[in-house]
N, C-alpha and C positions, 0 to 999 in steps of 0.2 A: 348542376348546382350542388343538388344531395350527390350526384357522382362524385364530385370534385372533392365535397366532405368528407365522404367513406375513406377517399383514396386517402387522404391525406390522415384520418384518422386510423387506417392499417398499418399506415406510415409512422404514424405516433405510436402506437403500440410495441410492431418492429423496434425500434427508438428505444423506447422505456425499456426492455426485456433486456435487452444488449448491452444498456447503459447497465442494468443490473449484474448482468452477466460478467462484464468488465469489472467492476466495482468489487463481485466477490474476488475475484482473481487476485487484483491488486490485494486486498486486504491478506487473504491468503499469503500473498509475495511477500508480501511487509512482516508477517508474521514469520514467515520461513527470515527475512533479513534479520530480523531481531532474534531467532535461535541463534543465528550463526556469529552474530555480533557479539552474542552473547559468552558463547562457545571459545571466538578469536578471544576475547577479555580476557578469560580465563587460564585459556594457553597461555598467552603475555605472560601472566600478574605471575603466572608458575616458574616460569621459563628465566624471565629475567632478575637476574638480583641485583642489576647495577643500579635503578631505579627509571630505567628508560620505557620503561612499559607504559606507566602511570602514562609519560606522553604520548605514546603510541596510543594505549587506549582514547587518551583524548581527542588524537586528532580523528580519532575514525568516528566515534562516539559524533562528531560533529557533522559528517559526510552523512550520517541515518535520520532516516525521517522516520520518530516516532508515534506519529499524530496518527491518530488513523481517520480514516475518509467517509465523513459525513454521508449521513443518508439520502436521499433525492426525497424531498417528502410531497414533490409536485407530484396530483392524482387529477389524469383528465379523463 
């Protein structure tokens, strides 16, 4: 029973470490996405004088997620 518990504990540690690594990667990708979206909005607003840029920007904003990934507060 102790051996099984030790194995499960090690697996849990590995999963938590991998989860944290993936969370950080997701946050970096989200930041990059937001920066690229902002750059695209600026280019569209400068390049379109017919008023179509605002509709395009609204469509792009709807497709992006600006929410941050909540940190996991579970500690074992």
